[in-house]
All heavy atoms as an XYZ file, in Angstrom:
927
protein
N      98.966     68.889     21.011
C      98.446     69.400     19.685
C      97.972     68.214     18.807
O      97.066     68.214     18.085
C      99.605     70.156     19.088
C      99.257     70.706     17.760
S      98.043     71.960     17.986
C      98.228     72.843     16.516
N      98.781     67.090     18.877
C      98.355     65.779     18.076
C      97.055     65.313     18.489
O      96.252     64.927     17.780
C      99.485     64.749     18.283
C     100.672     64.963     17.596
C     101.709     63.830     17.743
C     103.012     64.182     17.080
N     103.922     63.010     17.378
N      96.749     65.477     19.721
C      95.428     64.905     20.344
C      94.371     65.688     19.724
O      93.255     65.190     19.384
C      95.473     64.795     21.832
C      96.349     63.807     22.312
C      96.411     63.746     23.923
O      95.971     64.671     24.456
N      96.845     62.719     24.438
N      94.527     66.960     19.701
C      93.416     67.933     19.054
C      93.151     67.611     17.710
O      92.036     67.472     17.190
C      93.812     69.437     19.374
C      93.837     69.666     20.802
C      92.802     70.393     18.637
C      94.285     71.148     21.223
N      94.216     67.482     16.880
C      94.132     67.118     15.474
C      93.408     65.807     15.276
O      92.528     65.551     14.389
C      95.485     67.177     14.676
C      96.023     68.633     14.625
C      97.463     68.479     13.945
C      95.209     69.451     13.688
N      93.892     64.816     16.094
C      93.264     63.545     15.910
C      91.814     63.451     16.372
O      90.867     62.829     15.788
C      94.041     62.540     16.876
C      93.635     61.107     16.973
C      93.724     60.479     15.502
C      94.303     60.329     17.967
N      91.435     64.157     17.467
C      90.076     64.367     17.875
C      89.241     64.968     16.760
O      88.118     64.556     16.441
C      89.925     65.098     19.127
N      89.850     66.058     16.138
C      89.023     66.668     15.163
C      88.795     65.843     13.888
O      87.806     65.807     13.286
C      89.849     68.009     14.666
O      90.038     68.942     15.789
C      89.081     68.778     13.626
N      89.765     65.154     13.545
C      89.662     64.170     12.469
C      88.714     63.145     12.723
O      87.932     62.722     11.901
C      91.088     63.592     12.018
N      88.795     62.605     13.920
C      87.837     61.505     14.204
C      86.409     61.943     14.324
O      85.460     61.096     14.163
C      88.235     60.818     15.613
C      89.528     60.017     15.545
C      89.986     59.538     16.947
C      89.392     58.835     14.598
N      86.195     63.143     14.563
C      84.828     63.770     14.462
C      84.376     64.188     13.173
O      83.348     63.894     12.620
C      84.756     64.934     15.570
C      84.853     64.373     16.934
C      83.435     65.647     15.425
C      84.996     65.464     18.111
N      85.225     64.942     12.464
C      84.917     65.521     11.115
C      84.770     64.482     10.135
O      83.900     64.667      9.250
C      86.038     66.572     10.812
N      85.568     63.401      9.946
C      85.470     62.450      8.925
C      84.171     61.704      8.903
O      83.492     61.657      8.030
C      86.672     61.551      8.973
C      88.022     62.180      8.420
C      89.175     61.282      8.710
C      87.892     62.676      7.024
N      83.716     61.102     10.140
C      82.446     60.480     10.134
C      81.260     61.400      9.892
O      80.314     60.973      9.197
C      82.343     59.938     11.549
C      83.756     59.911     11.997
C      84.414     60.939     11.385
N      81.277     62.575     10.305
C      80.291     63.551     10.072
C      80.282     63.842      8.663
O      79.123     63.914      7.973
C      80.445     64.865     11.002
C      79.462     65.964     10.431
C      80.234     64.553     12.376
N      81.326     64.061      7.930
C      81.338     64.457      6.487
C      80.867     63.191      5.664
O      80.106     63.355      4.765
C      82.667     64.788      6.054
N      81.338     62.086      6.112
C      80.849     60.737      5.529
C      79.321     60.549      5.520
O      78.560     60.225      4.615
C      81.590     59.547      5.928
N      78.807     60.745      6.855
C      77.419     60.468      7.050
C      76.518     61.518      6.339
O      75.564     61.280      5.706
C      77.142     60.712      8.531
C      75.742     60.391      8.960
C      75.206     59.199      8.899
C      74.976     61.552      9.263
C      73.843     59.051      9.258
C      73.628     61.407      9.630
C      73.082     60.092      9.681
N      76.936     62.817      6.319
C      76.226     63.893      5.559
C      76.239     63.632      4.011
O      75.253     63.676      3.387
C      76.931     65.266      5.897
O      76.898     65.442      7.300
C      76.081     66.300      5.113
N      77.490     63.222      3.558
C      77.440     62.966      2.065
C      76.581     61.779      1.742
O      75.991     61.796      0.662
N      76.556     60.662      2.534
C      75.829     59.507      2.254
C      74.293     60.004      2.273
O      73.458     59.506      1.527
C      76.009     58.470      3.280
N      73.884     60.804      3.225
C      72.458     61.176      3.434
C      72.080     62.085      2.194
O      70.950     61.891      1.660
C      72.277     62.014      4.627
C      71.995     61.068      5.852
O      71.633     59.923      5.634
N      72.165     61.579      6.928
N      72.946     62.942      1.712
C      72.569     63.716      0.461
C      72.463     62.874     -0.707
O      71.533     63.000     -1.400
C      73.659     64.808      0.294
C      73.665     65.919      1.379
C      73.567     65.473     -1.096
C      74.715     66.771      1.445
N      73.349     61.885     -0.834
C      73.312     61.014     -2.025
C      72.101     60.153     -1.973
O      71.346     60.000     -2.950
C      74.572     60.010     -1.953
C      74.517     58.964     -3.080
C      74.791     59.327     -4.388
C      74.186     57.698     -2.794
C      74.715     58.311     -5.376
C      74.082     56.821     -3.783
C      74.350     57.064     -5.054
N      71.672     59.619     -0.806
C      70.490     58.792     -0.651
C      69.237     59.556     -0.961
O      68.315     59.125     -1.420
C      70.547     57.969      0.613
C      71.678     56.917      0.744
C      71.520     56.377      2.233
C      71.442     55.858     -0.301
N      69.221     60.733     -0.431
C      68.044     61.565     -0.644
C      67.809     61.941     -2.105
O      66.661     61.926     -2.462
C      68.159     62.946      0.212
N      68.891     62.176     -2.804
C      68.627     62.543     -4.239
C      68.265     61.183     -5.009
O      67.447     61.365     -5.873
C      70.032     62.931     -4.847
C      70.338     64.366     -4.436
C      71.637     64.821     -5.171
C      72.085     66.133     -4.701
N      73.256     66.620     -5.290
N      68.612     60.103     -4.565
C      68.383     58.816     -5.225
C      66.858     58.539     -4.943
O      66.157     58.126     -5.767
C      69.168     57.700     -4.716
N      66.381     58.752     -3.723
C      64.978     58.476     -3.365
C      64.156     59.402     -4.065
O      62.941     59.079     -4.523
C      64.781     58.552     -1.846
O      64.831     59.722     -1.364
N      64.490     60.682     -4.172
C      63.663     61.704     -4.919
C      63.533     61.288     -6.342
O      62.454     61.304     -6.959
C      64.224     63.158     -4.815
C      63.570     64.064     -5.731
C      64.055     63.550     -3.448
N      64.542     60.868     -6.982
C      64.519     60.393     -8.332
C      63.739     59.278     -8.514
O      62.937     59.092     -9.550
N      63.730     58.376     -7.631
C      62.904     57.116     -7.802
C      61.449     57.388     -7.545
O      60.684     56.887     -8.299
C      63.380     56.041     -6.739
N      61.144     58.320     -6.692
C      59.664     58.708     -6.502
C      59.195     59.432     -7.707
O      58.062     59.234     -8.146
C      59.629     59.670     -5.217
O      60.140     58.911     -4.159
C      58.268     60.036     -4.980
N      60.000     60.382     -8.285
C      59.564     61.110     -9.443
C      59.272     60.239    -10.710
O      58.474     60.476    -11.470
C      60.532     62.165     -9.883
N      60.040     59.097    -10.751
C      59.927     58.290    -11.899
C      58.880     57.100    -11.574
O      58.666     56.277    -12.467
C      61.266     57.615    -12.152
N      58.263     57.045    -10.414
C      57.460     56.018    -10.037
C      56.171     55.881    -10.913
O      55.755     54.805    -11.478
C      57.023     55.989     -8.532
N      55.512     57.093    -11.119
C      54.207     57.031    -11.901
C      53.277     55.967    -11.364
O      53.289     55.753    -10.102
N      52.281     55.491    -12.037
C      51.254     54.590    -11.591
C      51.607     53.193    -11.941
O      50.841     52.210    -11.627
C      49.911     55.008    -12.075
C      49.325     56.335    -11.613
C      48.086     56.632    -12.216
C      49.224     56.238    -10.064
N      52.759     52.966    -12.658
C      53.002     51.572    -13.038
C      52.606     51.359    -14.436
O      52.518     52.198    -15.244
N      52.255     50.100    -14.658
C      52.008     49.564    -16.041
C      50.474     49.967    -16.295
O      49.592     49.304    -15.734
C      52.150     48.057    -16.106
C      51.929     47.490    -17.521
O      51.861     48.315    -18.355
O      51.951     46.359    -17.642
N      50.368     50.782    -17.374
C      48.969     51.207    -17.743
C      48.575     50.628    -19.024
O      47.548     51.082    -19.567
C      48.967     52.849    -17.818
C      49.189     53.572    -16.636
S      47.711     53.707    -15.553
C      48.292     52.505    -14.188
N      49.301     49.639    -19.389
C      48.986     48.833    -20.721
C      47.592     48.326    -20.806
O      46.957     48.547    -21.843
C      49.951     47.725    -20.826
O      51.327     48.146    -20.782
C      49.819     47.153    -22.347
N      46.969     47.783    -19.701
C      45.660     47.308    -19.764
C      44.770     48.373    -20.120
O      43.722     48.272    -20.923
C      45.336     46.714    -18.379
C      43.868     46.331    -18.206
C      43.500     46.137    -16.816
O      44.390     46.164    -15.853
N      42.158     45.787    -16.521
N      44.841     49.529    -19.397
C      43.969     50.599    -19.632
C      44.120     51.262    -21.039
O      43.190     51.642    -21.724
C      44.119     51.796    -18.606
C      43.913     51.203    -17.224
C      44.962     51.080    -16.273
C      42.738     50.777    -16.708
C      44.839     50.626    -15.082
C      42.509     50.289    -15.525
C      43.632     50.198    -14.575
N      45.446     51.419    -21.392
C      45.665     52.036    -22.696
C      45.110     51.155    -23.890
O      44.722     51.706    -24.868
C      47.180     52.168    -22.907
N      45.185     49.776    -23.701
C      44.686     48.853    -24.659
C      43.213     49.044    -24.790
O      42.672     49.087    -25.959
C      45.047     47.493    -24.274
O      44.452     46.537    -25.168
N      42.483     49.220    -23.819
C      41.010     49.494    -23.850
C      40.720     50.708    -24.519
O      39.859     50.749    -25.395
C      40.405     49.361    -22.478
C      40.583     48.049    -21.817
C      38.890     49.854    -22.440
C      40.154     47.914    -20.355
N      41.447     51.800    -24.169
C      41.130     53.099    -24.885
C      41.433     53.036    -26.284
O      40.883     53.616    -27.221
C      41.887     54.265    -24.153
C      41.353     54.270    -22.691
C      41.749     55.541    -24.877
C      39.846     54.463    -22.533
N      42.502     52.287    -26.675
C      42.880     52.019    -28.063
C      41.698     51.492    -28.839
O      41.325     51.847    -30.055
C      44.063     51.286    -28.292
N      41.050     50.494    -28.218
C      39.823     49.834    -28.757
C      38.668     50.815    -28.920
O      38.043     50.945    -30.007
C      39.380     48.696    -27.963
C      40.357     47.479    -27.924
O      41.340     47.422    -28.781
O      40.140     46.622    -26.961
N      38.608     51.661    -27.995
C      37.501     52.674    -27.972
C      37.786     53.724    -29.150
O      36.855     54.047    -29.838
C      37.378     53.464    -26.645
C      36.405     54.547    -26.726
C      36.932     52.530    -25.475
N      39.005     54.071    -29.232
C      39.444     55.058    -30.329
C      39.208     54.401    -31.680
O      38.674     55.124    -32.634
C      40.819     55.379    -30.201
C      41.208     56.379    -29.129
C      42.719     56.583    -28.859
O      43.438     55.772    -28.736
N      43.052     57.877    -28.887
N      39.453     53.116    -31.895
C      39.241     52.426    -33.076
C      37.723     52.390    -33.475
O      37.386     52.640    -34.561
C      39.785     51.051    -33.047
N      36.833     52.070    -32.482
C      35.537     52.073    -32.773
C      34.940     53.441    -33.014
O      34.126     53.595    -33.902
C      34.704     51.424    -31.478
N      35.424     54.359    -32.315
C      34.994     55.839    -32.518
C      35.391     56.308    -33.876
O      34.624     57.003    -34.586
C      35.418     56.638    -31.458
N      36.638     55.885    -34.283
C      37.112     56.384    -35.608
C      36.248     55.781    -36.773
O      36.095     56.396    -37.849
C      38.605     55.962    -35.804
N      35.716     54.554    -36.516
C      34.748     53.945    -37.471
C      33.357     54.540    -37.407
O      32.496     54.159    -38.294
C      34.700     52.494    -37.339
C      36.044     51.736    -37.562
C      35.917     50.290    -37.261
C      37.147     49.545    -37.357
N      37.084     48.154    -36.808
N      33.050     55.314    -36.483
C      31.785     55.915    -36.323
C      30.853     55.060    -35.537
O      29.643     55.329    -35.511
N      31.393     53.948    -34.966
C      30.577     52.927    -34.251
C      30.513     53.511    -32.804
O      31.141     52.903    -31.873
C      31.225     51.637    -34.302
C      30.247     50.477    -33.857
O      29.220     50.959    -33.180
O      30.493     49.333    -33.947
N      29.668     54.497    -32.532
C      29.584     55.058    -31.137
C      29.068     54.067    -30.193
O      29.469     54.006    -28.989
C      28.709     56.295    -31.231
O      29.135     57.160    -32.229
C      28.699     57.010    -29.805
N      28.122     53.155    -30.595
C      27.589     52.103    -29.621
C      28.702     51.226    -29.168
O      28.831     50.917    -27.949
C      26.430     51.354    -30.423
N      29.566     50.735    -30.009
C      30.660     49.905    -29.642
C      31.624     50.601    -28.784
O      32.282     50.009    -27.887
C      31.339     49.317    -30.855
N      31.914     51.919    -29.075
C      32.860     52.776    -28.272
C      32.309     52.944    -26.919
O      33.028     52.704    -25.883
C      33.109     54.068    -28.952
N      31.067     53.139    -26.795
C      30.399     53.348    -25.431
C      30.453     52.008    -24.591
O      30.730     51.942    -23.423
C      28.860     53.670    -25.549
C      28.688     55.060    -26.015
C      27.110     55.315    -26.070
C      26.743     56.652    -26.509
N      25.327     56.939    -26.641
N      30.223     50.835    -25.357
C      30.306     49.519    -24.616
C      31.805     49.233    -24.195
O      31.885     48.851    -23.078
C      29.749     48.438    -25.590
N      32.649     49.606    -24.946
C      34.106     49.254    -24.596
C      34.640     50.277    -23.587
O      35.445     49.885    -22.666
C      34.943     49.279    -25.868
C      36.422     48.875    -25.568
C      36.410     47.374    -25.253
N      37.835     46.910    -25.191
C      38.368     46.140    -24.173
N      37.653     45.696    -23.194
N      39.554     45.822    -24.200
N      34.236     51.541    -23.606
C      34.550     52.421    -22.596
C      34.091     52.111    -21.212
O      34.719     52.474    -20.224
C      34.248     53.927    -22.979
C      32.792     54.284    -22.640
C      35.274     54.930    -22.354
N      32.967     51.335    -21.160
C      32.429     50.938    -19.980
C      33.381     49.867    -19.274
O      33.552     49.861    -18.069
C      31.013     50.225    -20.196
C      30.324     49.768    -18.904
C      29.845     50.949    -18.078
C      29.153     50.398    -16.895
N      28.921     51.572    -15.914
N      34.050     49.153    -20.052
C      35.109     48.146    -19.698
C      36.210     48.942    -19.022
O      36.742     48.587    -17.901
C      35.777     47.345    -20.700
C      34.703     46.379    -21.342
O      33.630     46.116    -20.572
O      34.831     45.960    -22.542
N      36.678     50.038    -19.603
C      37.712     50.969    -18.952
C      37.180     51.482    -17.615
O      37.931     51.458    -16.732
C      37.998     52.091    -19.938
C      38.933     53.077    -19.308
C      40.319     52.880    -19.214
C      38.472     54.234    -18.712
C      41.107     53.820    -18.698
C      39.182     55.165    -18.090
C      40.509     55.001    -18.067
N      36.004     51.986    -17.696
C      35.407     52.605    -16.451
C      35.501     51.609    -15.278
O      35.804     52.009    -14.147
C      34.025     53.244    -16.684
C      33.414     53.945    -15.504
C      32.027     54.430    -15.915
O      31.376     53.871    -16.774
O      31.701     55.496    -15.320
N      35.015     50.390    -15.592
C      34.980     49.400    -14.439
C      36.393     49.013    -14.043
O      36.544     49.027    -12.787
C      34.209     48.205    -15.053
C      32.610     48.550    -15.161
C      34.313     47.029    -14.033
C      31.942     47.403    -15.961
N      37.208     48.880    -14.955
C      38.622     48.481    -14.477
C      39.339     49.534    -13.815
O      40.010     49.439    -12.850
C      39.447     48.064    -15.778
N      39.105     50.740    -14.177
C      39.758     52.062    -13.715
C      39.191     52.116    -12.136
O      39.897     52.308    -11.161
C      39.398     53.285    -14.467
C      40.067     54.526    -13.874
C      39.506     55.545    -13.316
C      41.473     54.678    -13.822
N      40.369     56.424    -12.874
C      41.630     55.959    -13.274
C      42.664     54.138    -14.249
C      42.912     56.474    -12.912
C      43.868     54.619    -13.983
C      44.066     55.862    -13.386
N      37.875     52.063    -12.044
C      37.235     52.228    -10.689
C      37.628     51.001     -9.773
O      37.902     51.218     -8.650
C      35.733     52.224    -10.779
C      35.170     53.559    -11.488
O      36.001     54.475    -11.439
O      34.061     53.538    -11.838
N      37.803     49.838    -10.293
C      38.166     48.694     -9.483
C      39.683     48.853     -9.033
O      39.970     48.299     -7.913
C      38.034     47.354    -10.350
C      36.576     46.926    -10.532
O      35.745     47.485     -9.879
O      36.423     45.999    -11.345
N      40.370     49.488     -9.784
C      41.905     49.632     -9.464
C      42.160     50.946     -8.771
O      43.330     51.187     -8.324
C      42.764     49.509    -10.722
C      42.842     48.147    -11.177
O      43.509     47.338    -10.599
N      42.031     47.731    -12.149
N      41.246     51.803     -8.574
C      41.399     53.142     -8.007
C      42.000     53.144     -6.616
O      42.909     53.811     -6.175
C      40.084     53.984     -8.034
N      41.517     52.260     -5.840
C      41.914     52.204     -4.367
C      43.438     51.910     -4.256
O      44.100     52.340     -3.417
C      41.188     51.076     -3.721
C      41.338     51.062     -2.255
C      40.515     50.005     -1.606
C      39.752     50.534     -0.284
N      38.845     49.642      0.214
N      43.943     51.084     -5.290
C      45.358     50.774     -5.243
C      46.260     51.789     -5.921
O      47.415     51.987     -5.560
N      45.749     52.426     -7.041
C      46.493     53.374     -7.831
C      46.625     54.646     -7.209
O      47.658     55.313     -7.343
C      46.003     53.394     -9.204
C      46.050     52.193    -10.118
C      45.182     52.307    -11.345
C      47.504     51.890    -10.273
N      45.458     55.181     -6.670
C      45.521     56.595     -6.174
C      46.481     56.906     -5.214
O      47.243     57.998     -5.357
C      44.104     57.089     -5.736
C      43.965     58.524     -5.476
C      42.531     58.876     -5.263
N      42.431     60.266     -5.476
C      41.277     60.959     -5.447
N      40.146     60.202     -5.155
N      41.230     62.205     -5.642
N      46.821     56.106     -4.237
C      47.859     56.371     -3.347
C      49.228     56.413     -3.814
O      50.188     57.169     -3.204
C      47.725     55.387     -2.118
C      46.397     54.764     -2.357
C      46.032     54.870     -3.817
N      49.498     55.703     -4.879
C      50.797     55.725     -5.496
C      51.245     57.016     -6.013
O      52.329     57.461     -5.764
C      50.836     54.573     -6.627
C      50.656     53.291     -6.082
C      52.279     54.679     -7.294
C      50.446     52.181     -7.088
N      50.361     57.677     -6.704
C      50.577     58.970     -7.357
C      49.324     59.714     -7.552
O      48.644     59.647     -8.578
C      51.365     58.889     -8.612
C      51.866     60.222     -9.206
O      51.440     61.244     -8.671
O      52.746     60.151    -10.013
N      48.798     60.494     -6.477
C      47.565     61.147     -6.577
C      47.396     62.068     -7.630
O      46.334     62.114     -8.293
C      47.419     61.759     -5.175
C      48.296     61.105     -4.240
C      49.416     60.580     -5.116
N      48.496     62.755     -7.933
C      48.290     63.874     -9.061
C      48.180     63.040    -10.344
O      47.303     63.572    -11.267
C      49.623     64.602     -9.080
N      48.906     62.114    -10.702
C      48.784     61.419    -11.969
C      47.382     60.718    -11.965
O      46.726     60.650    -13.110
C      49.876     60.231    -12.136
N      47.013     60.077    -10.849
C      45.663     59.512    -10.852
C      44.480     60.486    -11.140
O      43.618     60.246    -11.877
C      45.322     58.785     -9.485
C      44.161     57.972     -9.582
C      44.062     56.717     -9.858
C      42.822     58.452     -9.213
N      42.728     56.293     -9.744
C      41.956     57.444     -9.416
C      42.222     59.674     -8.835
C      40.520     57.414     -9.161
C      40.882     59.709     -8.640
C      40.076     58.621     -8.820
N      44.586     61.621    -10.539
C      43.638     62.758    -10.762
C      43.634     63.192    -12.332
O      42.583     63.483    -12.793
C      43.801     63.894     -9.813
C      43.478     63.635     -8.402
O      42.578     62.773     -8.159
O      43.917     64.320     -7.515
N      44.789     63.311    -12.767
C      44.919     63.715    -14.201
C      44.229     62.723    -15.154
O      43.395     63.049    -15.964
C      46.430     63.835    -14.626
C      46.589     64.291    -16.039
C      46.220     65.768    -16.221
C      48.111     64.194    -16.355
N      44.527     61.463    -14.873
C      43.782     60.419    -15.721
C      42.447     60.321    -15.534
O      41.515     60.262    -16.462
C      44.490     59.035    -15.522
C      45.969     59.026    -15.923
C      43.718     57.908    -16.227
C      46.736     57.720    -15.536
N      41.968     60.438    -14.261
C      40.633     60.333    -13.836
C      39.788     61.544    -14.558
O      38.626     61.296    -15.066
C      40.401     60.385    -12.380
C      38.968     59.926    -12.013
O      38.619     58.869    -12.323
O      38.296     60.655    -11.205
N      40.337     62.722    -14.603
C      39.710     63.840    -15.189
C      39.602     63.656    -16.729
O      38.668     63.990    -17.236
C      40.414     65.148    -14.829
O      40.372     65.483    -13.539
N      40.627     63.122    -17.317
C      40.677     62.774    -18.811
C      39.506     61.781    -19.041
O      38.932     61.834    -20.032
C      41.978     62.421    -19.173
N      39.477     60.828    -18.208
C      38.504     59.754    -18.359
C      37.123     60.287    -18.252
O      36.187     59.945    -19.087
C      38.681     58.635    -17.373
N      36.782     61.098    -17.302
C      35.469     61.735    -17.105
C      35.129     62.494    -18.378
O      34.016     62.533    -18.766
C      35.428     62.678    -15.894
C      35.417     61.863    -14.632
O      35.178     60.714    -14.746
O      35.832     62.586    -13.557
N      35.985     63.284    -18.956
C      35.801     64.081    -20.187
C      35.384     63.169    -21.344
O      34.505     63.418    -22.044
C      36.971     64.989    -20.488
N      36.240     62.087    -21.448
C      35.915     61.185    -22.535
C      34.514     60.448    -22.403
O      33.875     60.253    -23.282
C      37.002     60.096    -22.565
N      34.222     60.093    -21.160
C      32.969     59.380    -20.931
C      31.833     60.351    -21.186
O      30.868     60.019    -21.701
C      32.851     59.021    -19.455
C      33.773     57.806    -19.054
C      33.913     57.666    -17.506
C      33.306     56.536    -19.718
N      31.948     61.631    -20.835
C      31.036     62.681    -21.043
C      30.778     62.844    -22.602
O      29.715     62.962    -23.170
C      31.223     64.009    -20.493
C      30.941     64.168    -19.011
C      31.010     65.649    -18.508
N      32.316     66.150    -18.663
C      33.387     66.153    -17.899
N      33.198     65.347    -16.850
N      34.448     66.627    -18.159
N      31.937     62.880    -23.278
C      31.928     63.072    -24.852
C      31.161     61.949    -25.470
O      30.429     62.124    -26.465
C      33.193     63.253    -25.453
N      31.376     60.676    -25.048
C      30.815     59.525    -25.582
C      29.303     59.414    -25.226
O      28.406     58.907    -25.981
C      31.411     58.259    -25.177
C      32.708     57.952    -25.949
C      33.646     56.922    -25.194
C      32.462     57.494    -27.334
N      28.936     59.741    -24.040
C      27.621     59.631    -23.445
C      26.534     60.840    -23.695
O      25.482     60.657    -23.194
C      27.642     59.096    -21.916
C      28.382     57.888    -21.769
C      28.471     57.532    -20.303
N      29.064     56.222    -20.182
C      29.602     55.743    -19.029
N      29.683     56.571    -17.893
N      30.154     54.601    -18.931
N      27.097     61.861    -24.429
C      26.143     62.952    -24.541
C      25.029     62.503    -25.449
O      25.265     61.599    -26.282
C      27.009     64.101    -25.095
O      26.226     65.392    -25.229
C      27.535     63.854    -26.484
N      23.921     63.272    -25.548
C      22.830     62.950    -26.289
C      23.146     63.004    -27.864
O      22.618     62.169    -28.580
C      21.599     63.875    -26.015
N      23.975     63.959    -28.137
C      24.443     64.007    -29.587
C      25.970     64.041    -29.617
O      26.582     65.089    -29.606
C      23.866     65.312    -30.235
O      24.234     66.392    -29.386
C      22.348     65.228    -30.314
N      26.477     62.844    -29.718
C      28.086     62.729    -29.677
C      28.691     63.407    -30.842
O      28.172     63.262    -32.046
C      28.252     61.123    -29.598
C      27.052     60.553    -29.278
C      25.952     61.522    -29.665
N      29.709     64.217    -30.667
C      30.451     64.806    -31.563
C      31.768     64.073    -31.951
O      32.596     63.886    -30.919
C      30.681     66.290    -31.169
C      31.598     66.978    -32.270
O      31.293     67.057    -33.452
O      32.742     67.516    -31.827
N      31.969     63.581    -33.047
C      33.168     62.726    -33.456
C      34.450     63.435    -33.063
O      35.482     62.804    -32.570
C      33.136     62.398    -34.874
N      34.632     64.702    -33.299
C      35.793     65.563    -33.058
C      36.093     65.628    -31.569
O      37.172     65.378    -31.124
C      35.766     66.897    -33.583
N      35.022     65.850    -30.771
C      35.131     66.009    -29.369
C      35.602     64.574    -28.798
O      36.528     64.480    -27.891
C      33.852     66.419    -28.692
O      33.461     67.728    -29.285
C      34.092     66.644    -27.170
N      34.928     63.592    -29.183
C      35.251     62.185    -28.738
C      36.737     61.851    -29.149
O      37.540     61.405    -28.169
C      34.291     61.145    -29.414
C      32.849     61.338    -28.889
C      34.765     59.680    -29.156
C      31.827     60.528    -29.673
N      37.198     62.087    -30.309
C      38.527     61.825    -30.725
C      39.518     62.607    -29.907
O      40.525     62.024    -29.401
C      38.765     62.160    -32.275
O      40.025     61.953    -32.544
N      39.199     64.003    -29.607
C      40.077     64.714    -28.868
C      40.142     64.292    -27.402
O      41.227     64.117    -26.869
C      39.602     66.098    -28.824
C      40.469     67.087    -28.083
C      39.856     68.582    -28.263
O      38.768     68.789    -28.587
N      40.639     69.528    -27.875
N      38.990     63.955    -26.766
C      39.049     63.504    -25.340
C      39.773     62.113    -25.136
O      40.397     61.894    -24.273
C      37.643     63.553    -24.665
O      36.788     62.726    -25.440
C      37.074     64.920    -24.659
N      39.500     61.215    -26.127
C      40.126     60.006    -26.067
C      41.650     60.038    -26.267
O      42.431     59.384    -25.597
C      39.525     58.963    -27.051
C      38.134     58.537    -26.881
C      37.629     57.731    -28.022
C      38.118     57.621    -25.496
N      42.104     60.919    -27.153
C      43.554     61.165    -27.389
C      44.215     61.700    -26.049
O      45.251     61.426    -25.724
C      43.757     62.152    -28.520
N      43.487     62.676    -25.380
C      43.957     63.260    -24.141
C      44.093     62.182    -23.100
O      44.976     62.144    -22.325
C      43.043     64.345    -23.735
N      43.119     61.306    -23.027
C      43.093     60.225    -22.065
C      44.244     59.294    -22.289
O      45.041     58.885    -21.362
C      41.774     59.497    -22.102
C      41.650     58.168    -21.179
C      42.044     58.520    -19.749
C      40.213     57.651    -21.224
N      44.444     58.881    -23.688
C      45.609     57.983    -23.940
C      46.906     58.686    -23.554
O      47.835     58.036    -23.137
C      45.509     57.693    -25.418
C      46.326     56.533    -25.869
C      45.911     55.242    -25.358
O      46.161     54.859    -24.326
N      45.074     54.613    -26.227
N      47.057     59.968    -23.860
C      48.265     60.686    -23.459
C      48.495     60.732    -22.041
O      49.622     60.499    -21.614
C      48.131     62.232    -23.943
O      48.011     62.132    -25.329
C      49.440     62.965    -23.637
N      47.481     60.928    -21.186
C      47.673     60.918    -19.728
C      47.945     59.541    -19.140
O      48.816     59.396    -18.288
C      46.361     61.468    -19.054
O      45.247     60.659    -19.285
N      47.456     58.424    -19.857
C      47.805     57.124    -19.490
C      49.267     56.875    -19.760
O      50.031     56.282    -18.981
C      46.915     56.058    -20.196
C      45.551     55.933    -19.764
C      44.657     55.111    -20.704
C      45.460     55.267    -18.356
N      49.732     57.331    -20.891
C      51.113     57.102    -21.294
C      52.043     57.832    -20.398
O      53.162     57.367    -20.078
C      51.332     57.518    -22.793
O      50.603     56.782    -23.550
N      51.625     59.079    -19.949
C      52.522     59.921    -19.168
C      52.576     59.310    -17.731
O      53.686     59.505    -17.078
C      51.979     61.291    -19.009
N      51.615     58.681    -17.288
C      51.645     58.035    -15.950
C      52.290     56.603    -15.819
O      52.559     56.047    -14.756
C      50.191     58.003    -15.279
N      52.468     56.003    -16.918
C      52.947     54.603    -17.107
C      54.490     54.643    -16.899
O      55.200     55.547    -17.323
C      52.560     54.083    -18.453
O      52.862     52.715    -18.450
N      54.967     53.585    -16.199
C      56.394     53.371    -16.033
C      56.764     52.231    -16.999
O      56.242     51.140    -16.962
C      56.683     53.058    -14.552
C      58.199     52.670    -14.504
C      56.448     54.213    -13.702
N      57.672     52.453    -17.859
C      58.201     51.450    -18.655
C      59.268     50.712    -18.025
O      60.219     51.335    -17.543
C      58.673     52.103    -20.007
C      57.721     52.871    -20.768
C      56.538     52.036    -21.188
O      56.570     50.932    -21.651
N      55.324     52.666    -21.185
N      59.310     49.322    -18.126
C      60.252     48.484    -17.484
C      61.239     47.926    -18.460
O      61.025     47.797    -19.637
C      59.581     47.425    -16.715
C      58.777     48.065    -15.639
C      58.350     46.954    -14.617
C      57.513     47.767    -13.618
N      57.410     47.131    -12.277
């Protein structure tokens, strides 16, 4: 009888410990993945802040020129950023496309420009990880 209890204990304890460790580690990795985001978006957010400032002053030409800097930087970093979090990347890319369209239209509308740039800034903030 003692041997059966000992055998059961020697099997059950490691299995329980192993299962518990796997559950704990799985929850930790899911939490880390959910919080990963795209990393530091400060460079991009700073450029968009400059574009917003120029647009607020009514200087559409300066806003168009500065948003080109964002477009180039975003495209240059796309290959590295997109695999990290495709959903966040797509959200920012769509917001960027809307802002670019608003600025580059034949007759730019200040309200539309302001709204699309604010949406882009919000999407950058949401995808950024603060350290």
